[in-house]
All heavy atoms as a GROMACS GRO file, in nm:
protein
  578
    1MET      N    1  -5.482  -8.411  15.578
    1MET     CA    2  -5.586  -8.489  15.515
    1MET      C    3  -5.532  -8.518  15.380
    1MET      O    4  -5.478  -8.434  15.312
    1MET     CB    5  -5.712  -8.405  15.516
    1MET     CG    6  -5.826  -8.474  15.450
    1MET     SD    7  -5.983  -8.499  15.535
    1MET     CE    8  -5.963  -8.488  15.704
    2SER      N    9  -5.552  -8.636  15.328
    2SER     CA   10  -5.508  -8.677  15.197
    2SER      C   11  -5.585  -8.591  15.092
    2SER      O   12  -5.684  -8.528  15.119
    2SER     CB   13  -5.536  -8.824  15.170
    2SER     OG   14  -5.674  -8.854  15.188
    3GLN      N   15  -5.532  -8.591  14.973
    3GLN     CA   16  -5.594  -8.509  14.868
    3GLN      C   17  -5.712  -8.582  14.806
    3GLN      O   18  -5.695  -8.665  14.715
    3GLN     CB   19  -5.486  -8.480  14.754
    3GLN     CG   20  -5.368  -8.399  14.806
    3GLN     CD   21  -5.407  -8.259  14.853
    3GLN    OE1   22  -5.495  -8.200  14.790
    3GLN    NE2   23  -5.347  -8.207  14.955
    4LYS      N   24  -5.829  -8.548  14.853
    4LYS     CA   25  -5.955  -8.609  14.800
    4LYS      C   26  -6.047  -8.498  14.751
    4LYS      O   27  -6.043  -8.388  14.807
    4LYS     CB   28  -6.024  -8.693  14.907
    4LYS     CG   29  -5.953  -8.811  14.953
    4LYS     CD   30  -6.036  -8.883  15.062
    4LYS     CE   31  -5.971  -9.009  15.111
    4LYS     NZ   32  -6.055  -9.081  15.202
    5GLN      N   33  -6.126  -8.524  14.657
    5GLN     CA   34  -6.224  -8.428  14.601
    5GLN      C   35  -6.357  -8.458  14.663
    5GLN      O   36  -6.396  -8.572  14.689
    5GLN     CB   37  -6.229  -8.438  14.450
    5GLN     CG   38  -6.098  -8.406  14.379
    5GLN     CD   39  -6.058  -8.263  14.395
    5GLN    OE1   40  -6.141  -8.175  14.392
    5GLN    NE2   41  -5.929  -8.243  14.418
    6ASP      N   42  -6.440  -8.349  14.681
    6ASP     CA   43  -6.578  -8.362  14.719
    6ASP      C   44  -6.594  -8.443  14.853
    6ASP      O   45  -6.667  -8.541  14.864
    6ASP     CB   46  -6.668  -8.427  14.616
    6ASP     CG   47  -6.669  -8.342  14.491
    6ASP    OD1   48  -6.671  -8.217  14.504
    6ASP    OD2   49  -6.665  -8.401  14.382
    7VAL      N   50  -6.514  -8.397  14.954
    7VAL     CA   51  -6.517  -8.466  15.082
    7VAL      C   52  -6.594  -8.384  15.184
    7VAL      O   53  -6.573  -8.264  15.188
    7VAL     CB   54  -6.372  -8.494  15.129
    7VAL    CG1   55  -6.368  -8.541  15.272
    7VAL    CG2   56  -6.298  -8.584  15.040
    8LEU      N   57  -6.678  -8.448  15.262
    8LEU     CA   58  -6.745  -8.380  15.373
    8LEU      C   59  -6.655  -8.391  15.493
    8LEU      O   60  -6.622  -8.501  15.540
    8LEU     CB   61  -6.883  -8.446  15.398
    8LEU     CG   62  -6.966  -8.384  15.510
    8LEU    CD1   63  -7.004  -8.241  15.472
    8LEU    CD2   64  -7.096  -8.465  15.523
    9LYS      N   65  -6.614  -8.276  15.543
    9LYS     CA   66  -6.522  -8.272  15.661
    9LYS      C   67  -6.569  -8.172  15.758
    9LYS      O   68  -6.648  -8.079  15.731
    9LYS     CB   69  -6.378  -8.256  15.618
    9LYS     CG   70  -6.357  -8.126  15.541
    9LYS     CD   71  -6.215  -8.119  15.489
    9LYS     CE   72  -6.195  -7.996  15.404
    9LYS     NZ   73  -6.056  -7.988  15.361
   10ILE      N   74  -6.518  -8.190  15.886
   10ILE     CA   75  -6.555  -8.101  15.995
   10ILE      C   76  -6.431  -8.081  16.084
   10ILE      O   77  -6.343  -8.167  16.077
   10ILE     CB   78  -6.674  -8.167  16.075
   10ILE    CG1   79  -6.727  -8.057  16.172
   10ILE    CG2   80  -6.636  -8.286  16.144
   10ILE    CD1   81  -6.863  -8.100  16.234
   11LYS      N   82  -6.432  -7.973  16.157
   11LYS     CA   83  -6.327  -7.952  16.250
   11LYS      C   84  -6.316  -8.068  16.350
   11LYS      O   85  -6.416  -8.114  16.399
   11LYS     CB   86  -6.348  -7.815  16.320
   11LYS     CG   87  -6.240  -7.780  16.416
   11LYS     CD   88  -6.269  -7.645  16.478
   11LYS     CE   89  -6.163  -7.611  16.583
   11LYS     NZ   90  -6.194  -7.479  16.643
   12ARG      N   91  -6.193  -8.113  16.374
   12ARG     CA   92  -6.176  -8.221  16.469
   12ARG      C   93  -6.199  -8.171  16.611
   12ARG      O   94  -6.153  -8.068  16.653
   12ARG     CB   95  -6.036  -8.278  16.456
   12ARG     CG   96  -6.020  -8.405  16.541
   12ARG     CD   97  -5.884  -8.469  16.511
   12ARG     NE   98  -5.876  -8.592  16.592
   12ARG     CZ   99  -5.798  -8.688  16.560
   12ARG    NH1  100  -5.729  -8.684  16.444
   12ARG    NH2  101  -5.796  -8.800  16.635
   13GLY      N  102  -6.274  -8.250  16.690
   13GLY     CA  103  -6.303  -8.213  16.828
   13GLY      C  104  -6.300  -8.340  16.911
   13GLY      O  105  -6.284  -8.453  16.862
   14ALA      N  106  -6.327  -8.323  17.038
   14ALA     CA  107  -6.332  -8.439  17.128
   14ALA      C  108  -6.442  -8.538  17.097
   14ALA      O  109  -6.434  -8.654  17.148
   14ALA     CB  110  -6.349  -8.388  17.275
   15PHE      N  111  -6.536  -8.504  17.020
   15PHE     CA  112  -6.642  -8.597  16.978
   15PHE      C  113  -6.590  -8.716  16.915
   15PHE      O  114  -6.648  -8.828  16.920
   15PHE     CB  115  -6.753  -8.531  16.894
   15PHE     CG  116  -6.721  -8.526  16.743
   15PHE    CD1  117  -6.776  -8.617  16.659
   15PHE    CD2  118  -6.631  -8.426  16.695
   15PHE    CE1  119  -6.743  -8.614  16.523
   15PHE    CE2  120  -6.602  -8.423  16.556
   15PHE     CZ  121  -6.657  -8.512  16.471
   16VAL      N  122  -6.476  -8.703  16.845
   16VAL     CA  123  -6.416  -8.816  16.776
   16VAL      C  124  -6.378  -8.925  16.871
   16VAL      O  125  -6.406  -9.043  16.853
   16VAL     CB  126  -6.292  -8.767  16.692
   16VAL    CG1  127  -6.222  -8.891  16.628
   16VAL    CG2  128  -6.332  -8.669  16.588
   17GLU      N  129  -6.312  -8.886  16.981
   17GLU     CA  130  -6.272  -8.987  17.086
   17GLU      C  131  -6.385  -9.032  17.171
   17GLU      O  132  -6.406  -9.148  17.193
   17GLU     CB  133  -6.161  -8.928  17.172
   17GLU     CG  134  -6.026  -8.917  17.096
   17GLU     CD  135  -6.018  -8.802  16.998
   17GLU    OE1  136  -6.088  -8.700  17.021
   17GLU    OE2  137  -5.936  -8.813  16.904
   18THR      N  138  -6.468  -8.937  17.222
   18THR     CA  139  -6.575  -8.976  17.316
   18THR      C  140  -6.689  -9.048  17.244
   18THR      O  141  -6.760  -9.122  17.314
   18THR     CB  142  -6.625  -8.851  17.389
   18THR    OG1  143  -6.672  -8.752  17.301
   18THR    CG2  144  -6.519  -8.793  17.482
   19GLY      N  145  -6.704  -9.027  17.114
   19GLY     CA  146  -6.804  -9.099  17.041
   19GLY      C  147  -6.750  -9.219  16.963
   19GLY      O  148  -6.814  -9.282  16.886
   20ALA      N  149  -6.621  -9.248  16.991
   20ALA     CA  150  -6.549  -9.361  16.928
   20ALA      C  151  -6.549  -9.354  16.778
   20ALA      O  152  -6.537  -9.454  16.709
   20ALA     CB  153  -6.606  -9.493  16.979
   21GLY      N  154  -6.572  -9.231  16.724
   21GLY     CA  155  -6.573  -9.215  16.579
   21GLY      C  156  -6.699  -9.278  16.516
   21GLY      O  157  -6.709  -9.290  16.393
   22LYS      N  158  -6.796  -9.316  16.597
   22LYS     CA  159  -6.915  -9.382  16.545
   22LYS      C  160  -7.049  -9.307  16.582
   22LYS      O  161  -7.151  -9.334  16.536
   22LYS     CB  162  -6.926  -9.523  16.598
   22LYS     CG  163  -6.812  -9.608  16.549
   22LYS     CD  164  -6.824  -9.749  16.607
   22LYS     CE  165  -6.707  -9.833  16.560
   22LYS     NZ  166  -6.714  -9.967  16.605
   23ILE      N  167  -7.033  -9.206  16.676
   23ILE     CA  168  -7.148  -9.130  16.724
   23ILE      C  169  -7.123  -8.982  16.713
   23ILE      O  170  -7.017  -8.935  16.745
   23ILE     CB  171  -7.178  -9.169  16.871
   23ILE    CG1  172  -7.201  -9.318  16.890
   23ILE    CG2  173  -7.296  -9.088  16.927
   23ILE    CD1  174  -7.332  -9.369  16.817
   24ALA      N  175  -7.223  -8.913  16.672
   24ALA     CA  176  -7.219  -8.763  16.677
   24ALA      C  177  -7.358  -8.718  16.724
   24ALA      O  178  -7.453  -8.794  16.728
   24ALA     CB  179  -7.191  -8.705  16.541
   25TYR      N  180  -7.368  -8.593  16.768
   25TYR     CA  181  -7.497  -8.533  16.798
   25TYR      C  182  -7.520  -8.417  16.705
   25TYR      O  183  -7.442  -8.324  16.693
   25TYR     CB  184  -7.496  -8.485  16.947
   25TYR     CG  185  -7.523  -8.599  17.042
   25TYR    CD1  186  -7.419  -8.683  17.086
   25TYR    CD2  187  -7.654  -8.619  17.091
   25TYR    CE1  188  -7.446  -8.785  17.174
   25TYR    CE2  189  -7.679  -8.727  17.179
   25TYR     CZ  190  -7.575  -8.807  17.220
   25TYR     OH  191  -7.599  -8.909  17.305
   26LEU      N  192  -7.637  -8.428  16.632
   26LEU     CA  193  -7.683  -8.325  16.536
   26LEU      C  194  -7.768  -8.227  16.614
   26LEU      O  195  -7.853  -8.268  16.693
   26LEU     CB  196  -7.764  -8.386  16.425
   26LEU     CG  197  -7.687  -8.448  16.318
   26LEU    CD1  198  -7.619  -8.576  16.357
   26LEU    CD2  199  -7.773  -8.472  16.195
   27ILE      N  200  -7.747  -8.099  16.589
   27ILE     CA  201  -7.829  -7.995  16.652
   27ILE      C  202  -7.948  -7.967  16.566
   27ILE      O  203  -7.931  -7.939  16.445
   27ILE     CB  204  -7.746  -7.868  16.672
   27ILE    CG1  205  -7.624  -7.898  16.760
   27ILE    CG2  206  -7.829  -7.752  16.726
   27ILE    CD1  207  -7.524  -7.781  16.772
   28ASN      N  208  -8.066  -7.970  16.622
   28ASN     CA  209  -8.189  -7.947  16.546
   28ASN      C  210  -8.295  -7.889  16.646
   28ASN      O  211  -8.339  -7.954  16.741
   28ASN     CB  212  -8.242  -8.080  16.489
   28ASN     CG  213  -8.355  -8.061  16.398
   28ASN    OD1  214  -8.386  -7.949  16.358
   28ASN    ND2  215  -8.425  -8.166  16.364
   29GLU      N  216  -8.332  -7.762  16.622
   29GLU     CA  217  -8.435  -7.697  16.699
   29GLU      C  218  -8.419  -7.708  16.847
   29GLU      O  219  -8.508  -7.751  16.921
   29GLU     CB  220  -8.574  -7.752  16.657
   29GLU     CG  221  -8.608  -7.726  16.512
   29GLU     CD  222  -8.741  -7.772  16.472
   29GLU    OE1  223  -8.823  -7.807  16.558
   29GLU    OE2  224  -8.766  -7.776  16.351
   30GLY      N  225  -8.300  -7.674  16.899
   30GLY     CA  226  -8.279  -7.671  17.041
   30GLY      C  227  -8.250  -7.803  17.106
   30GLY      O  228  -8.243  -7.815  17.230
   31GLN      N  229  -8.233  -7.906  17.026
   31GLN     CA  230  -8.206  -8.036  17.078
   31GLN      C  231  -8.080  -8.091  17.006
   31GLN      O  232  -8.049  -8.060  16.890
   31GLN     CB  233  -8.318  -8.136  17.053
   31GLN     CG  234  -8.437  -8.113  17.136
   31GLN     CD  235  -8.535  -8.230  17.129
   31GLN    OE1  236  -8.497  -8.340  17.086
   31GLN    NE2  237  -8.657  -8.203  17.170
   32ALA      N  238  -8.010  -8.181  17.075
   32ALA     CA  239  -7.902  -8.255  17.016
   32ALA      C  240  -7.956  -8.400  16.996
   32ALA      O  241  -8.000  -8.462  17.096
   32ALA     CB  242  -7.777  -8.251  17.103
   33GLN      N  243  -7.949  -8.448  16.876
   33GLN     CA  244  -8.001  -8.585  16.848
   33GLN      C  245  -7.885  -8.676  16.813
   33GLN      O  246  -7.805  -8.647  16.727
   33GLN     CB  247  -8.100  -8.581  16.733
   33GLN     CG  248  -8.214  -8.493  16.765
   33GLN     CD  249  -8.311  -8.467  16.644
   33GLN    OE1  250  -8.266  -8.468  16.534
   33GLN    NE2  251  -8.436  -8.444  16.671
   34ARG      N  252  -7.879  -8.790  16.880
   34ARG     CA  253  -7.777  -8.890  16.862
   34ARG      C  254  -7.786  -8.944  16.720
   34ARG      O  255  -7.894  -8.980  16.672
   34ARG     CB  256  -7.790  -9.003  16.967
   34ARG     CG  257  -7.675  -9.103  16.961
   34ARG     CD  258  -7.699  -9.196  17.080
   34ARG     NE  259  -7.592  -9.288  17.093
   34ARG     CZ  260  -7.597  -9.415  17.045
   34ARG    NH1  261  -7.700  -9.455  16.982
   34ARG    NH2  262  -7.495  -9.495  17.054
   35GLN      N  263  -7.672  -8.958  16.652
   35GLN     CA  264  -7.670  -9.002  16.514
   35GLN      C  265  -7.546  -9.095  16.495
   35GLN      O  266  -7.435  -9.062  16.536
   35GLN     CB  267  -7.658  -8.883  16.418
   35GLN     CG  268  -7.645  -8.919  16.276
   35GLN     CD  269  -7.772  -8.984  16.215
   35GLN    OE1  270  -7.883  -8.942  16.255
   35GLN    NE2  271  -7.759  -9.080  16.130
   36SER      N  272  -7.568  -9.211  16.433
   36SER     CA  273  -7.460  -9.299  16.396
   36SER      C  274  -7.387  -9.238  16.280
   36SER      O  275  -7.451  -9.191  16.185
   36SER     CB  276  -7.508  -9.436  16.363
   36SER     OG  277  -7.570  -9.499  16.470
   37ILE      N  278  -7.250  -9.233  16.285
   37ILE     CA  279  -7.172  -9.182  16.175
   37ILE      C  280  -7.056  -9.275  16.145
   37ILE      O  281  -7.028  -9.370  16.220
   37ILE     CB  282  -7.117  -9.042  16.214
   37ILE    CG1  283  -7.021  -9.054  16.336
   37ILE    CG2  284  -7.220  -8.939  16.232
   37ILE    CD1  285  -6.931  -8.936  16.357
   38SER      N  286  -6.992  -9.250  16.034
   38SER     CA  287  -6.865  -9.315  15.997
   38SER      C  288  -6.765  -9.205  15.966
   38SER      O  289  -6.797  -9.109  15.903
   38SER     CB  290  -6.881  -9.408  15.879
   38SER     OG  291  -6.972  -9.515  15.912
   39ILE      N  292  -6.648  -9.232  16.014
   39ILE     CA  293  -6.538  -9.134  15.988
   39ILE      C  294  -6.434  -9.196  15.899
   39ILE      O  295  -6.400  -9.317  15.910
   39ILE     CB  296  -6.472  -9.090  16.126
   39ILE    CG1  297  -6.566  -9.006  16.206
   39ILE    CG2  298  -6.340  -9.020  16.099
   39ILE    CD1  299  -6.517  -8.961  16.337
   40GLY      N  300  -6.386  -9.116  15.807
   40GLY     CA  301  -6.281  -9.162  15.713
   40GLY      C  302  -6.146  -9.112  15.756
   40GLY      O  303  -6.106  -9.134  15.873
   41ALA      N  304  -6.079  -9.041  15.669
   41ALA     CA  305  -5.945  -8.985  15.698
   41ALA      C  306  -5.951  -8.883  15.809
   41ALA      O  307  -6.046  -8.815  15.826
   41ALA     CB  308  -5.886  -8.922  15.574
   42LYS      N  309  -5.848  -8.878  15.897
   42LYS     CA  310  -5.838  -8.787  16.000
   42LYS      C  311  -5.703  -8.709  15.992
   42LYS      O  312  -5.598  -8.770  15.958
   42LYS     CB  313  -5.840  -8.860  16.140
   42LYS     CG  314  -5.962  -8.928  16.172
   42LYS     CD  315  -5.960  -8.990  16.307
   42LYS     CE  316  -5.969  -9.140  16.304
   42LYS     NZ  317  -5.961  -9.206  16.432
   43SER      N  318  -5.706  -8.580  16.026
   43SER     CA  319  -5.587  -8.507  16.043
   43SER      C  320  -5.584  -8.444  16.180
   43SER      O  321  -5.681  -8.464  16.258
   43SER     CB  322  -5.578  -8.398  15.932
   43SER     OG  323  -5.660  -8.296  15.958
   44ILE      N  324  -5.486  -8.365  16.208
   44ILE     CA  325  -5.481  -8.298  16.341
   44ILE      C  326  -5.598  -8.202  16.354
   44ILE      O  327  -5.656  -8.187  16.465
   44ILE     CB  328  -5.344  -8.225  16.357
   44ILE    CG1  329  -5.233  -8.326  16.364
   44ILE    CG2  330  -5.348  -8.142  16.480
   44ILE    CD1  331  -5.099  -8.262  16.357
   45HIS      N  332  -5.640  -8.139  16.244
   45HIS     CA  333  -5.742  -8.033  16.252
   45HIS      C  334  -5.876  -8.069  16.200
   45HIS      O  335  -5.976  -8.001  16.229
   45HIS     CB  336  -5.692  -7.907  16.179
   45HIS     CG  337  -5.562  -7.851  16.232
   45HIS    ND1  338  -5.555  -7.795  16.354
   45HIS    CD2  339  -5.436  -7.854  16.183
   45HIS    CE1  340  -5.428  -7.757  16.376
   45HIS    NE2  341  -5.358  -7.796  16.278
   46GLU      N  342  -5.889  -8.174  16.115
   46GLU     CA  343  -6.012  -8.206  16.053
   46GLU      C  344  -6.040  -8.360  16.048
   46GLU      O  345  -5.942  -8.433  16.057
   46GLU     CB  346  -6.019  -8.157  15.909
   46GLU     CG  347  -6.005  -8.003  15.895
   46GLU     CD  348  -5.993  -7.958  15.750
   46GLU    OE1  349  -5.927  -8.032  15.675
   46GLU    OE2  350  -6.058  -7.863  15.717
   47VAL      N  351  -6.164  -8.400  16.034
   47VAL     CA  352  -6.199  -8.537  16.011
   47VAL      C  353  -6.296  -8.547  15.896
   47VAL      O  354  -6.377  -8.456  15.874
   47VAL     CB  355  -6.262  -8.607  16.133
   47VAL    CG1  356  -6.164  -8.621  16.246
   47VAL    CG2  357  -6.389  -8.539  16.181
   48GLU      N  358  -6.282  -8.651  15.818
   48GLU     CA  359  -6.376  -8.676  15.704
   48GLU      C  360  -6.497  -8.751  15.761
   48GLU      O  361  -6.480  -8.847  15.834
   48GLU     CB  362  -6.302  -8.761  15.601
   48GLU     CG  363  -6.394  -8.802  15.486
   48GLU     CD  364  -6.326  -8.901  15.391
   48GLU    OE1  365  -6.216  -8.951  15.422
   48GLU    OE2  366  -6.377  -8.920  15.282
   49LEU      N  367  -6.618  -8.709  15.720
   49LEU     CA  368  -6.742  -8.778  15.761
   49LEU      C  369  -6.789  -8.852  15.638
   49LEU      O  370  -6.821  -8.789  15.537
   49LEU     CB  371  -6.841  -8.678  15.815
   49LEU     CG  372  -6.794  -8.598  15.937
   49LEU    CD1  373  -6.892  -8.487  15.965
   49LEU    CD2  374  -6.775  -8.687  16.056
   50THR      N  375  -6.795  -8.982  15.648
   50THR     CA  376  -6.833  -9.065  15.529
   50THR      C  377  -6.974  -9.112  15.530
   50THR      O  378  -7.028  -9.147  15.422
   50THR     CB  379  -6.736  -9.185  15.519
   50THR    OG1  380  -6.744  -9.264  15.634
   50THR    CG2  381  -6.595  -9.138  15.492
   51SER      N  382  -7.041  -9.115  15.644
   51SER     CA  383  -7.185  -9.144  15.643
   51SER      C  384  -7.249  -9.093  15.771
   51SER      O  385  -7.183  -9.072  15.871
   51SER     CB  386  -7.206  -9.299  15.630
   51SER     OG  387  -7.164  -9.366  15.748
   52GLY      N  388  -7.384  -9.081  15.766
   52GLY     CA  389  -7.465  -9.045  15.885
   52GLY      C  390  -7.498  -8.895  15.890
   52GLY      O  391  -7.585  -8.857  15.964
   53VAL      N  392  -7.427  -8.814  15.814
   53VAL     CA  393  -7.455  -8.668  15.812
   53VAL      C  394  -7.447  -8.618  15.667
   53VAL      O  395  -7.392  -8.683  15.576
   53VAL     CB  396  -7.359  -8.592  15.899
   53VAL    CG1  397  -7.376  -8.622  16.045
   53VAL    CG2  398  -7.213  -8.610  15.859
   54LYS      N  399  -7.498  -8.497  15.646
   54LYS     CA  400  -7.494  -8.434  15.515
   54LYS      C  401  -7.443  -8.297  15.526
   54LYS      O  402  -7.441  -8.237  15.636
   54LYS     CB  403  -7.627  -8.446  15.442
   54LYS     CG  404  -7.739  -8.371  15.513
   54LYS     CD  405  -7.874  -8.390  15.445
   54LYS     CE  406  -7.984  -8.320  15.511
   54LYS     NZ  407  -7.999  -8.323  15.652
   55ALA      N  408  -7.398  -8.236  15.413
   55ALA     CA  409  -7.355  -8.100  15.415
   55ALA      C  410  -7.462  -8.012  15.473
   55ALA      O  411  -7.578  -8.024  15.444
   55ALA     CB  412  -7.320  -8.058  15.276
   56GLY      N  413  -7.424  -7.916  15.557
   56GLY     CA  414  -7.521  -7.828  15.620
   56GLY      C  415  -7.565  -7.872  15.759
   56GLY      O  416  -7.620  -7.793  15.835
   57ASP      N  417  -7.547  -8.000  15.797
   57ASP     CA  418  -7.584  -8.045  15.931
   57ASP      C  419  -7.491  -7.972  16.032
   57ASP      O  420  -7.373  -7.954  16.008
   57ASP     CB  421  -7.566  -8.197  15.944
   57ASP     CG  422  -7.674  -8.278  15.881
   57ASP    OD1  423  -7.780  -8.214  15.840
   57ASP    OD2  424  -7.654  -8.397  15.864
   58LYS      N  425  -7.549  -7.944  16.147
   58LYS     CA  426  -7.470  -7.883  16.258
   58LYS      C  427  -7.442  -7.990  16.366
   58LYS      O  428  -7.538  -8.054  16.409
   58LYS     CB  429  -7.546  -7.764  16.320
   58LYS     CG  430  -7.561  -7.655  16.222
   58LYS     CD  431  -7.636  -7.538  16.294
   58LYS     CE  432  -7.654  -7.422  16.196
   58LYS     NZ  433  -7.722  -7.307  16.259
   59LEU      N  434  -7.315  -8.013  16.390
   59LEU     CA  435  -7.280  -8.112  16.486
   59LEU      C  436  -7.214  -8.051  16.611
   59LEU      O  437  -7.148  -7.953  16.602
   59LEU     CB  438  -7.178  -8.208  16.421
   59LEU     CG  439  -7.219  -8.287  16.297
   59LEU    CD1  440  -7.109  -8.360  16.239
   59LEU    CD2  441  -7.332  -8.374  16.326
   60ILE      N  442  -7.225  -8.124  16.724
   60ILE     CA  443  -7.152  -8.086  16.844
   60ILE      C  444  -7.014  -8.157  16.826
   60ILE      O  445  -7.002  -8.275  16.807
   60ILE     CB  446  -7.224  -8.134  16.966
   60ILE    CG1  447  -7.347  -8.046  16.978
   60ILE    CG2  448  -7.138  -8.120  17.086
   60ILE    CD1  449  -7.442  -8.086  17.092
   61ILE      N  450  -6.905  -8.076  16.837
   61ILE     CA  451  -6.773  -8.132  16.819
   61ILE      C  452  -6.696  -8.144  16.953
   61ILE      O  453  -6.589  -8.199  16.955
   61ILE     CB  454  -6.688  -8.055  16.718
   61ILE    CG1  455  -6.665  -7.915  16.763
   61ILE    CG2  456  -6.757  -8.059  16.582
   61ILE    CD1  457  -6.562  -7.843  16.676
   62SER      N  458  -6.754  -8.093  17.062
   62SER     CA  459  -6.694  -8.106  17.191
   62SER      C  460  -6.715  -8.245  17.249
   62SER      O  461  -6.781  -8.331  17.181
   62SER     CB  462  -6.745  -8.001  17.288
   62SER     OG  463  -6.884  -8.016  17.304
   63SER      N  464  -6.668  -8.273  17.363
   63SER     CA  465  -6.686  -8.408  17.429
   63SER      C  466  -6.832  -8.445  17.440
   63SER      O  467  -6.919  -8.360  17.472
   63SER     CB  468  -6.623  -8.404  17.564
   63SER     OG  469  -6.652  -8.531  17.634
   64LEU      N  470  -6.864  -8.569  17.413
   64LEU     CA  471  -6.999  -8.615  17.422
   64LEU      C  472  -7.029  -8.685  17.556
   64LEU      O  473  -7.140  -8.734  17.577
   64LEU     CB  474  -7.030  -8.719  17.309
   64LEU     CG  475  -7.003  -8.663  17.167
   64LEU    CD1  476  -7.027  -8.771  17.066
   64LEU    CD2  477  -7.081  -8.536  17.138
   65ALA      N  478  -6.930  -8.691  17.641
   65ALA     CA  479  -6.942  -8.769  17.766
   65ALA      C  480  -7.064  -8.724  17.852
   65ALA      O  481  -7.130  -8.800  17.910
   65ALA     CB  482  -6.812  -8.754  17.848
   66ALA      N  483  -7.092  -8.592  17.857
   66ALA     CA  484  -7.202  -8.543  17.935
   66ALA      C  485  -7.338  -8.588  17.886
   66ALA      O  486  -7.432  -8.590  17.963
   66ALA     CB  487  -7.201  -8.391  17.943
   67PHE      N  488  -7.347  -8.630  17.762
   67PHE     CA  489  -7.478  -8.674  17.704
   67PHE      C  490  -7.510  -8.816  17.746
   67PHE      O  491  -7.625  -8.859  17.724
   67PHE     CB  492  -7.472  -8.664  17.553
   67PHE     CG  493  -7.456  -8.519  17.504
   67PHE    CD1  494  -7.415  -8.500  17.376
   67PHE    CD2  495  -7.484  -8.411  17.578
   67PHE    CE1  496  -7.396  -8.369  17.325
   67PHE    CE2  497  -7.470  -8.281  17.535
   67PHE     CZ  498  -7.430  -8.260  17.405
   68GLN      N  499  -7.415  -8.889  17.802
   68GLN     CA  500  -7.437  -9.018  17.854
   68GLN      C  501  -7.512  -9.112  17.756
   68GLN      O  502  -7.600  -9.195  17.791
   68GLN     CB  503  -7.514  -9.020  17.988
   68GLN     CG  504  -7.435  -8.942  18.091
   68GLN     CD  505  -7.509  -8.933  18.226
   68GLN    OE1  506  -7.624  -8.972  18.239
   68GLN    NE2  507  -7.440  -8.882  18.323
   69ASN      N  508  -7.480  -9.098  17.624
   69ASN     CA  509  -7.533  -9.187  17.521
   69ASN      C  510  -7.684  -9.176  17.506
   69ASN      O  511  -7.750  -9.267  17.449
   69ASN     CB  512  -7.495  -9.333  17.544
   69ASN     CG  513  -7.464  -9.399  17.414
   69ASN    OD1  514  -7.434  -9.338  17.316
   69ASN    ND2  515  -7.469  -9.531  17.418
   70GLN      N  516  -7.747  -9.069  17.551
   70GLN     CA  517  -7.892  -9.045  17.535
   70GLN      C  518  -7.925  -9.024  17.391
   70GLN      O  519  -7.847  -8.970  17.316
   70GLN     CB  520  -7.940  -8.926  17.624
   70GLN     CG  521  -7.918  -8.944  17.769
   70GLN     CD  522  -8.013  -9.054  17.822
   70GLN    OE1  523  -8.129  -9.051  17.794
   70GLN    NE2  524  -7.955  -9.140  17.899
   71GLN      N  525  -8.048  -9.058  17.348
   71GLN     CA  526  -8.091  -9.038  17.210
   71GLN      C  527  -8.110  -8.892  17.184
   71GLN      O  528  -8.068  -8.843  17.074
   71GLN     CB  529  -8.212  -9.120  17.186
   71GLN     CG  530  -8.261  -9.114  17.038
   71GLN     CD  531  -8.164  -9.174  16.945
   71GLN    OE1  532  -8.098  -9.273  16.976
   71GLN    NE2  533  -8.144  -9.117  16.825
   72ASN      N  534  -8.173  -8.820  17.271
   72ASN     CA  535  -8.203  -8.673  17.256
   72ASN      C  536  -8.164  -8.599  17.380
   72ASN      O  537  -8.190  -8.654  17.490
   72ASN     CB  538  -8.350  -8.650  17.226
   72ASN     CG  539  -8.394  -8.703  17.098
   72ASN    OD1  540  -8.347  -8.666  16.993
   72ASN    ND2  541  -8.489  -8.792  17.099
   73VAL      N  542  -8.102  -8.484  17.361
   73VAL     CA  543  -8.060  -8.403  17.473
   73VAL      C  544  -8.103  -8.259  17.445
   73VAL      O  545  -8.082  -8.206  17.338
   73VAL     CB  546  -7.908  -8.399  17.490
   73VAL    CG1  547  -7.861  -8.309  17.602
   73VAL    CG2  548  -7.853  -8.544  17.508
   74MET      N  549  -8.176  -8.198  17.545
   74MET     CA  550  -8.220  -8.059  17.530
   74MET      C  551  -8.096  -7.968  17.550
   74MET      O  552  -8.020  -7.991  17.641
   74MET     CB  553  -8.322  -8.019  17.630
   74MET     CG  554  -8.459  -8.075  17.603
   74MET     SD  555  -8.522  -8.001  17.454
   74MET     CE  556  -8.636  -7.887  17.526
   75LEU      N  557  -8.080  -7.872  17.464
   75LEU     CA  558  -7.971  -7.771  17.475
   75LEU      C  559  -8.022  -7.645  17.538
   75LEU      O  560  -8.137  -7.606  17.514
   75LEU     CB  561  -7.915  -7.748  17.338
   75LEU     CG  562  -7.862  -7.869  17.260
   75LEU    CD1  563  -7.818  -7.828  17.120
   75LEU    CD2  564  -7.748  -7.929  17.334
   76SER      N  565  -7.935  -7.583  17.613
   76SER     CA  566  -7.970  -7.451  17.671
   76SER      C  567  -7.869  -7.350  17.634
   76SER      O  568  -7.750  -7.392  17.606
   76SER     CB  569  -7.987  -7.458  17.822
   76SER     OG  570  -7.868  -7.496  17.887
   77ASN      N  571  -7.897  -7.228  17.641
   77ASN     CA  572  -7.799  -7.118  17.603
   77ASN      C  573  -7.717  -7.082  17.719
   77ASN      O  574  -7.735  -7.071  17.826
   77ASN     CB  575  -7.870  -6.999  17.550
   77ASN     CG  576  -7.937  -7.032  17.416
   77ASN    OD1  577  -7.895  -7.121  17.347
   77ASN    ND2  578  -8.038  -6.958  17.381
   0.00000   0.00000   0.00000
């Protein structure tokens, strides 16, 4: 990742490819909610999130394929 200050970043996962770098799912009260995002710089281990999320948000970083682009998905343990 390039040397930037005050960057919001997250561990890189399959969500980057399956969401085309434009979709993520935020975890909130037992549900995953579809959210439009923008990704900036990428490295092997991390991606920069430039819009759509804020510090402290919990995201699903695994593949999003099973969610079939639904707006809300109930999560189970």
